C-alpha positions as CSV (number, residue, x, y, z in Angstrom):
1,M,35.3,38.6,5.4
2,T,34.1,37.0,2.2
3,T,30.6,36.0,1.9
4,E,29.8,33.1,-0.5
5,P,26.7,33.5,-2.5
6,R,23.9,31.2,-1.3
7,A,22.5,31.0,-4.8
8,L,25.7,29.0,-5.7
9,T,25.7,26.7,-2.7
10,F,25.1,23.9,-5.2
11,P,27.2,24.5,-8.3
12,A,25.4,24.9,-11.6
13,L,25.3,21.8,-13.8
14,D,27.3,21.6,-17.0
15,S,25.3,22.9,-20.0
16,A,24.6,19.4,-21.5
17,T,23.3,18.0,-18.2
18,A,21.2,21.2,-17.5
19,A,19.7,21.0,-21.0
20,A,18.8,17.3,-20.6
21,H,17.1,18.0,-17.2
22,L,15.2,21.1,-18.5
23,R,14.1,19.2,-21.7
24,A,12.8,16.4,-19.4
25,E,11.0,18.9,-17.2
26,L,9.3,20.5,-20.2
27,A,8.3,17.0,-21.5
28,L,6.1,16.8,-18.4
29,E,4.7,20.3,-18.3
30,V,2.4,22.4,-20.4
31,D,2.3,26.2,-20.3
32,L,-1.0,28.0,-20.0
33,D,-0.3,30.2,-23.0
34,D,0.5,27.3,-25.2
35,L,-2.7,25.5,-24.2
36,V,-4.9,28.6,-24.8
37,R,-3.3,29.1,-28.2
38,D,-4.2,25.5,-29.1
39,L,-7.8,26.0,-27.9
40,T,-8.1,29.3,-29.8
41,S,-6.7,27.8,-33.0
42,G,-8.4,24.4,-32.8
43,A,-5.1,22.6,-32.7
44,Q,-6.0,20.1,-30.0
45,Q,-5.3,16.8,-31.8
46,G,-3.2,14.3,-29.8
47,Y,-4.3,15.3,-26.3
48,V,-7.1,15.6,-23.8
49,V,-7.3,18.2,-21.0
50,V,-8.1,16.5,-17.7
51,E,-9.5,18.2,-14.6
52,T,-8.4,16.1,-11.6
53,R,-10.5,17.8,-8.9
54,A,-13.9,16.8,-7.6
55,P,-17.0,17.1,-9.8
56,E,-18.2,20.1,-7.7
57,A,-15.1,22.1,-8.7
58,F,-15.4,21.0,-12.3
59,A,-19.0,22.3,-12.3
60,T,-17.9,25.7,-11.0
61,A,-15.1,26.5,-13.5
62,R,-13.1,24.4,-15.9
63,I,-11.0,24.8,-19.0
64,P,-13.2,24.6,-22.1
65,G,-13.3,21.0,-23.4
66,A,-11.8,19.5,-20.3
67,I,-13.0,16.2,-19.0
68,N,-13.4,15.4,-15.3
69,L,-11.4,12.5,-13.8
70,P,-11.0,13.1,-10.1
71,Y,-7.7,11.6,-9.1
72,R,-9.2,10.0,-6.1
73,D,-11.6,7.9,-8.3
74,M,-9.0,6.8,-10.9
75,T,-8.8,3.1,-11.3
76,A,-8.0,0.7,-14.1
77,E,-11.7,0.3,-14.6
78,S,-12.6,4.0,-14.5
79,V,-10.1,4.9,-17.2
80,S,-10.6,1.8,-19.3
81,G,-12.4,3.8,-22.0
82,L,-9.6,6.3,-22.5
83,D,-7.5,6.3,-25.7
84,R,-4.0,5.2,-24.9
85,E,-2.6,6.9,-27.9
86,L,-3.5,10.4,-26.6
87,V,-1.6,12.5,-24.0
88,Y,-3.5,13.5,-20.9
89,I,-2.8,17.0,-19.7
90,C,-3.8,17.1,-16.0
91,Y,-4.6,20.2,-14.0
92,C,-6.1,21.1,-10.6
93,E,-6.7,24.2,-8.5
94,S,-3.3,25.9,-8.4
95,I,0.4,25.6,-7.6
96,H,-0.7,25.0,-4.0
97,C,-2.6,21.8,-4.9
98,N,-1.1,18.6,-6.1
99,A,-4.2,16.8,-7.4
100,A,-2.8,17.3,-11.0
101,T,0.4,15.5,-10.0
102,K,-1.5,12.7,-8.2
103,G,-3.8,12.3,-11.2
104,A,-1.0,12.3,-13.8
105,L,0.9,9.8,-11.6
106,K,-2.1,7.5,-11.5
107,L,-2.6,7.7,-15.2
108,A,1.1,7.1,-15.9
109,E,1.1,4.1,-13.6
110,L,-1.9,2.8,-15.6
111,G,0.1,3.1,-18.8
112,F,-1.0,6.5,-20.2
113,K,1.1,9.3,-21.5
114,V,0.8,12.4,-19.3
115,K,1.7,16.0,-18.8
116,R,0.7,18.5,-16.1
117,L,-0.6,22.1,-16.8
118,S,1.4,24.7,-14.9
119,G,-0.6,26.9,-12.5
120,G,-4.0,25.1,-12.6
121,I,-7.4,26.7,-13.0
122,T,-6.5,29.6,-10.7
123,A,-3.6,30.7,-12.9
124,W,-5.8,30.1,-16.0
125,Q,-8.5,32.4,-14.6
126,A,-6.0,35.0,-13.4
127,A,-4.7,35.2,-16.9
128,G,-8.2,36.0,-18.1
129,Y,-8.7,32.9,-20.1
130,P,-12.2,31.6,-20.7
131,V,-13.8,28.9,-18.5
132,E,-16.9,26.7,-18.8
133,R,-19.4,26.3,-16.1
134,D,-22.4,24.0,-15.6
135,A,-25.7,25.8,-16.0
136,L,-26.5,25.4,-12.3
137,A,-23.1,26.8,-11.3
138,S,-23.6,29.8,-13.7
139,A,-26.9,30.6,-12.1
140,H,-25.2,30.9,-8.7
141,T,-22.2,33.0,-9.7
142,S,-22.4,34.8,-6.4
143,A,-21.7,31.6,-4.4
144,P,-18.1,31.1,-3.6
145,A,-16.2,28.4,-5.6
146,P,-15.4,25.2,-3.7
147,R,-12.0,25.5,-2.1
148,C,-9.6,23.2,-3.9
149,A,-12.2,20.3,-3.8
150,C,-9.5,17.8,-4.5
């Protein structure tokens, strides 16, 4: 009895097709380590980091320098002041949340260039990278962070 490997149920793509797909995937995603290296070196020209969760979550912990644009509130009017020449790197809570995808989609539909940060703020903090907090949130560090708050 021969057992076919489940991992090859769908045959691998030829190398050119695979390379094109993976290149396109990377065009939409940003790695945590790449972003923190930019923040550390000051090489942040050309993009803005966007927190797509609710303001309560943004107040509790955010990537340094990020702006808060909750995806639920994004409209042509609410983003009219954004620079269309920049790339907007969206993030949310974690891989278990899709607020970054929803925010990036809304921005893209409104004509902006977008990427999504892999892992969200949860992965960012788990890697030990720095966060900013509002003063009131810092004073209440014993209080639990809002759950997802998307």
